Residue frames as qw, qx, qy, qz and C-alpha x, y, z in Angstrom:
[[0.557, -0.240, -0.455, 0.651, 101.30, 132.30, 142.65],
 [0.124, -0.938, -0.324, 0.012, 100.09, 135.36, 144.53],
 [0.289, 0.808, -0.203, 0.471, 102.07, 138.57, 144.67],
 [0.518, -0.727, 0.347, -0.287, 102.63, 138.20, 148.42],
 [0.948, -0.147, 0.263, 0.105, 103.91, 134.64, 147.96],
 [0.718, 0.557, -0.031, 0.415, 106.32, 135.78, 145.23],
 [0.015, -0.846, 0.295, -0.444, 107.70, 138.49, 147.49],
 [0.716, -0.556, 0.383, -0.176, 108.17, 136.08, 150.39],
 [0.952, 0.142, 0.174, 0.206, 109.76, 133.50, 148.11],
 [0.502, 0.720, -0.146, 0.456, 112.15, 136.12, 146.77],
 [0.288, -0.795, 0.365, -0.389, 113.05, 136.99, 150.36],
 [0.793, -0.403, 0.431, -0.148, 113.54, 133.44, 151.63],
 [0.927, 0.364, 0.005, 0.083, 115.13, 131.80, 148.59],
 [0.413, 0.751, -0.412, 0.309, 118.60, 133.46, 148.68],
 [0.357, -0.614, 0.623, -0.327, 119.53, 132.45, 152.26],
 [0.911, -0.016, 0.382, -0.156, 118.42, 128.89, 151.55],
 [0.791, 0.585, -0.107, 0.142, 120.45, 128.83, 148.33],
 [0.104, 0.779, -0.527, 0.323, 123.50, 130.23, 150.16],
 [0.647, -0.418, 0.570, -0.286, 123.17, 127.58, 152.90],
 [0.942, 0.213, 0.256, -0.037, 122.87, 124.78, 150.33],
 [0.568, 0.746, -0.282, 0.202, 125.83, 126.19, 148.41],
 [0.138, -0.716, 0.603, -0.324, 128.04, 126.28, 151.51],
 [0.763, -0.240, 0.551, -0.237, 127.01, 122.82, 152.73],
 [0.905, 0.405, 0.130, -0.004, 127.31, 121.24, 149.29],
 [0.423, 0.785, -0.390, 0.231, 130.67, 122.86, 148.67],
 [0.365, -0.618, 0.629, -0.298, 131.96, 121.73, 152.05],
 [0.871, -0.032, 0.466, -0.149, 130.82, 118.14, 151.49],
 [0.799, 0.598, -0.032, 0.056, 132.22, 118.09, 147.96],
 [0.312, 0.772, -0.472, 0.289, 135.65, 119.46, 148.81],
 [0.537, -0.520, 0.599, -0.286, 135.93, 117.41, 151.99],
 [0.927, 0.112, 0.349, -0.081, 135.31, 114.21, 150.01],
 [0.755, 0.222, 0.313, 0.531, 137.61, 115.07, 147.07],
 [0.155, -0.779, -0.025, 0.606, 139.46, 118.38, 147.03],
 [0.292, -0.158, 0.595, 0.733, 140.44, 118.04, 143.38],
 [0.147, 0.565, 0.749, 0.313, 136.85, 118.68, 142.24],
 [0.084, -0.501, -0.236, 0.828, 136.87, 122.44, 142.70],
 [0.090, 0.005, -0.529, -0.844, 135.60, 122.93, 139.14],
 [0.280, -0.504, -0.792, -0.200, 132.30, 121.38, 140.22],
 [0.278, -0.591, -0.465, 0.597, 132.25, 123.86, 143.10],
 [0.039, -0.258, 0.202, 0.944, 132.66, 126.76, 140.67],
 [0.237, -0.246, -0.712, -0.613, 129.77, 125.44, 138.57],
 [0.333, -0.563, -0.730, 0.201, 127.75, 125.03, 141.79],
 [0.193, -0.479, -0.219, 0.828, 128.50, 128.67, 142.64],
 [0.092, 0.068, -0.431, -0.895, 127.43, 129.91, 139.22],
 [0.313, -0.410, -0.791, -0.329, 124.19, 127.92, 139.45],
 [0.310, -0.580, -0.583, 0.477, 123.55, 129.39, 142.91],
 [0.078, -0.336, 0.045, 0.937, 124.13, 132.89, 141.55],
 [0.187, -0.167, -0.655, -0.712, 121.65, 132.17, 138.77],
 [0.339, -0.561, -0.756, 0.002, 118.99, 131.19, 141.32],
 [0.240, -0.532, -0.315, 0.748, 119.72, 134.40, 143.25],
 [0.025, 0.113, -0.357, -0.927, 119.23, 136.33, 140.02],
 [0.278, -0.401, -0.769, -0.414, 115.85, 134.64, 139.57],
 [0.334, -0.617, -0.604, 0.379, 114.86, 135.66, 143.11],
 [0.156, -0.366, 0.001, 0.917, 115.98, 139.22, 142.37],
 [0.133, -0.101, -0.587, -0.792, 113.88, 139.23, 139.21],
 [0.293, -0.524, -0.795, -0.082, 110.86, 137.99, 141.15],
 [0.290, -0.656, -0.439, 0.541, 111.03, 140.91, 143.62],
 [0.278, -0.064, 0.221, 0.933, 112.01, 143.67, 141.18],
 [0.097, -0.479, -0.539, -0.686, 108.52, 144.58, 139.83],
 [0.473, -0.713, -0.511, -0.082, 107.11, 145.09, 143.35],
 [0.533, -0.130, -0.291, 0.784, 109.73, 147.52, 144.70],
 [0.020, -0.273, -0.092, -0.957, 107.72, 150.71, 144.00],
 [0.234, 0.185, 0.609, -0.735, 104.91, 152.02, 146.13],
 [0.573, 0.298, -0.109, -0.755, 102.54, 152.00, 143.15],
 [0.286, 0.158, -0.916, -0.231, 102.86, 148.24, 142.65],
 [0.697, -0.310, -0.456, -0.459, 100.21, 145.66, 143.48],
 [0.595, -0.123, -0.669, 0.427, 102.07, 144.56, 146.62],
 [0.385, -0.856, -0.311, -0.151, 100.51, 146.06, 149.76],
 [0.516, -0.799, 0.197, 0.237, 103.87, 146.44, 151.49],
 [0.678, 0.685, -0.225, 0.142, 106.66, 147.29, 149.04],
 [0.257, -0.761, 0.573, -0.163, 109.20, 147.11, 151.90],
 [0.866, -0.117, 0.485, -0.037, 109.02, 143.33, 151.60],
 [0.795, 0.561, 0.108, 0.204, 110.16, 143.49, 147.98],
 [0.172, 0.883, -0.346, 0.265, 112.87, 146.01, 148.83],
 [0.579, -0.570, 0.564, -0.149, 114.09, 143.81, 151.67],
 [0.917, 0.160, 0.358, 0.070, 114.13, 140.85, 149.29],
 [0.589, 0.766, -0.111, 0.231, 116.26, 142.84, 146.84],
 [0.130, -0.815, 0.505, -0.254, 118.76, 143.75, 149.56],
 [0.765, -0.319, 0.548, -0.110, 118.89, 140.18, 150.90],
 [0.886, 0.411, 0.186, 0.101, 119.34, 138.79, 147.40],
 [0.391, 0.832, -0.292, 0.265, 122.23, 141.16, 146.75],
 [0.399, -0.697, 0.545, -0.242, 123.83, 140.32, 150.09],
 [0.836, -0.139, 0.529, -0.041, 123.67, 136.55, 149.66],
 [0.789, 0.596, 0.055, 0.141, 124.67, 136.72, 145.99],
 [0.140, 0.861, -0.429, 0.235, 127.73, 138.69, 147.07],
 [0.602, -0.498, 0.603, -0.161, 128.57, 136.01, 149.67],
 [0.902, 0.209, 0.375, 0.042, 128.24, 133.26, 147.05],
 [0.571, 0.794, -0.122, 0.170, 130.31, 135.26, 144.57],
 [0.136, -0.809, 0.539, -0.189, 133.14, 135.81, 147.08],
 [0.741, -0.278, 0.607, -0.073, 133.25, 132.12, 147.97],
 [0.849, 0.464, 0.239, 0.084, 133.25, 131.14, 144.29],
 [0.360, 0.863, -0.292, 0.201, 136.07, 133.58, 143.59],
 [0.430, -0.660, 0.597, -0.151, 137.98, 132.19, 146.56],
 [0.900, 0.056, 0.433, 0.010, 137.67, 128.75, 145.00],
 [0.706, 0.678, 0.017, 0.202, 139.32, 130.08, 141.86],
 [0.105, 0.874, -0.379, 0.287, 142.13, 131.88, 143.72],
 [0.371, -0.546, 0.702, -0.268, 143.05, 129.48, 146.53],
 [0.530, 0.158, -0.805, -0.212, 143.74, 125.83, 145.69],
 [0.754, -0.437, 0.026, -0.489, 141.42, 123.71, 147.85],
 [0.945, -0.031, -0.297, 0.130, 143.95, 120.86, 148.23],
 [0.294, 0.549, -0.477, 0.620, 146.52, 122.99, 150.09],
 [0.729, -0.574, -0.372, -0.006, 146.84, 121.84, 153.70]]
């Protein structure tokens, strides 16, 4: 995989993972609200994928790297942190608020 493709993948992967996390969690809890433990595992797996995206962009953040535009890697790092934080907050909310309360 080229350096440019890795940087773009690191930028685009976290929002896709966040979207899949939210949609999967919504479908899961709408079908059976007692399965919140699967939602927590889903959140931890999503955070792990965000960490992989962060690791992909980390070596290219400096101006001396092989990437022609290091801003792309820096933007990917910020986006990864932002979406990982959103996934973390939703996962923590699953642990704090019982999903079966209506």
